[in-house]
N, C-alpha and C positions, 0 to 999 in steps of 0.2 A: 631419211628422216627430215621432216620439215623443220625449219628454223622457228624458235619461239616467237610468238607475236609480242612486240614491245608494248608495255603498259602505257597509257596516256600520261604525259608529263604535265599534270595540272598543278603540282606543288610549287614550281617556280613562279607561276602566275599568282598563286595565292600569297606567296612571300612578297612579291612586288606590290600587290594590292594592299596588304597590311602595312607594308613599309611606307607606302604613300600616305595612308591614313595616319600612321604614327608620326610621320614627318609633318603633316598638316597640323595635327593636334599640338605637337611640340612648338611649331612656329607660332601658333596662336597663343599658347601659354607664355612663351618667352616674350612675345610682343606685349602681352598684358603686364608682365613683370617690368619690362622696360618703361611702359607707360606709367606705372605706379612710381617708379624712380623719378621720372620726369615731373610727375605731379608733386612728389616730395620736394624737389628743388623749387618748384613754383610756390608751394605752400610756405616754405621757409622764407622765400622772398616776400610773400604777402605778410607774414608774421612780422618780419623786420620792418616793413613799411608801416604797418599799423602801429607797432610799438613806437616808432619814430613820430607818427602823427599824434598819438595820444599823449606823448611826453612833451610835445612842442608847446611853446607859449601861445595863447589864443591870439588870433588875428581878427581884423575887421570882417564883418559879414560881407560876402560878395555882393556888389551892387546888382540891381535888378537887370541891368543890361547883360550881365554875365550869367544869369540864371540858366538860360537855354544851353549854355556850353558846359555846364557842370556835369560830371559823370560819376557813377558809382565807383569805378575802378580808380580814378584819380583823386576824388574829393571826399569820399566817405570817411568819417571819423576825424575830419579836420576840426580842430578846436577854434571856436569863434567867440567873439564878445560883441554885444550890440545892445542898444537901448530900444525898448518897445513898450507898448501899452496893450494890455490884454483886452480883447473885445468883451462887451457885456453879452456874450452868447453862451448857450449851454456847452459844457465840455463833453468830451467823449471818453469812454472807458474801453481799454483794450485788455481783455482777460489774460492773465499769466499765472502759471503755476511755479514760476521761478525764472531765473535769468542766468544765462551763460556769460553775460557781460557785466553783471552787477553781483559780485559775490555776497553782498549784504541782502539780496532779495532771494529768499529760499522758501517762501510760503505762497499760497494762492492769494490773488488780489487783482489789481488792475493798474495799468499805466493811465494817467490822466492827461489827455491831449486837449489843448486849448489854443485858439487862434490869437495871435498878437500882431498889432498894427505897427508898422515902421513909420518913423517920422517923415521919411521921404516918399511914402506911399508903398503899397503892397502889404501882404500879410504873410507872416511866417507861423506855421503851426509848431507848437512847442510841446514836447512830452515833458510835463512838469515833474514827473517822478512817480514813484510807486505808492499805492494806497492799499493796505491790507483789507481783507474782508472784515466787516463788522462782526459777522458770525458765519460759521461754515455754511456755504450755500446761499447766504443772504445777499451777496454782492457788496459793492462799495457804496458807502454813504455819500449822498450828494453834498454833504457838508464839506467834503474834501475839495470840492470844485471851486470854492471861493478864491479868486485871484486878486492881486493888488489892483487898485483902481487907478493909480498913477503910473507914469512911466518908470520903468525899472531896468537896471543894467543886468543883462543875462549873459551867462557864460555856459557854453555847451558844445556839442559835437554835431556836425552835419551828418544826417542819416537820410537814406532813400527808402521809398515805400517797399514793403515786403510783397513778394508774389504769392498768390494763394496756392496752397497745396491741394492734393486730391481730396483730403479728408478735413479741410478747414471748414468749420461751420459758417453758415451765412451770417452776415451782420444783422443786428436788430436795431435799426435806427430809432424806433419808437422808444426803446429802453436805452438808447445811446450806447449800445454795447457792440464791440467789434472783437474779432478773434485773430486779427492780423493788423500789422501797423501800416495801414494804407490811409494816410492822412488826406489824400485827394478824394477818396470815397467819403470820408467823414465830412470834408468841406462841402461836397455836393449835397449830402444828405441833410446837413445842419446849417446850410447857408452861411458858412464862414466866408469872410472876406467880401461879402456883398454889401451894398450894391455896386461899388466901383473898384473894390480892391482886387488885387491879383495874388493868389495863393502861390507861394514858392513851390518848385518841384521837389524840394527837400523839406524835411522837418528837422528840428533841433532837439537832441536828447539833453535835457538840462543838467548841468553840473552844479551850478550855483546861481542865485542864492537859495538857501533853505527857507521856506516860509516860517512865520513865527510859531505856528503849531507843530511844525516838523512834518506835516503830511499835506499833500503828497511829497514824498522824500526823493529829492534829486541826489545825484552822486556821480563820482568819477567812474569811467568805464575801464574795464580791464579785459582785453581780448585774449581768450584761450581757445585757439582753433585746434580741433582734433587732428592729430598727426599720426595716423596708422599706416601710412603709405609704405614704409619699409617692411612692416609685417605682411602687408598684402603682397608686396613684390616677392618676398621670400616664399610665400605660399604658392604663387604662380610658378616661380622657378622650381620649387619642390615638386609640384605636379608635373612639370615638364620632365624632370629627372625620373619620376615614377613611370611616365609613359615610355621613355627611352629604355629604362631598365626592364620594364615588362616586355617590350618588344624584343629586347636582347635575349632575355631568358627563353621566350617563346622560340626565337630563331635558333638558339643553341639546342633546345629540345627537339625542334623539327629536324635539325641536322643529324642528331643522334638517331632519331627514328628512321630517317632515310638511310643512314649508314647500315643499320641492322637489317632493313629490308633488302638492301643490296647484297649483304652477306648471305641472306637466306636464298636469294635468287642465284 
């Protein structure tokens, strides 16, 4: 009587292959969870730094020689105080539907940006504050653009231009309407700082003074950064646990099935 022909042993190879896939997926998910925890630590450090800057007493505006060395990471939201005279040039409007930095701004309207000349030379663009729409869809009245004719002491926060997003509408220089805070683009389109001035690489979010009519309305900033990194980390770690558990259940089921086949054979 001839010996039985052994069946091909493909099951161990399948287990190894699925094990490699499960291990790779687990490693990726765990690394994403660890990355979110690292981002959480970094976010908390940023929040602490911003809170400290916003609460600090205002300092003098950096001199022109230091402007090229200023960075978003080190200098944004620094409180400054300086004297300047607003240029007799048209202001720009930046559309907004609300603000995450100004709790008092909850309706649609625009930020009014205007150039201001420094006594020692150079031009600083100032976000003078929020102006609500005169009527839904009607835009902001140009009457809000009137700025003081004499030198005025300004207090505010250093800010840097926003980067455009994929869906940010294009600016309309004819209507002096922008959809992102890019003061350099405004300066080029509206000839701010010319003929001999130099526009600073930053702009200033005005905190004070409030104009006599109250509009545009400046105000203090309050940073509330979204902090969902712990929730994201738990989600990634949970998915990694699901992958491990699923592979474990499959492995146990495969082992039982193999044991039953061996008993029948």
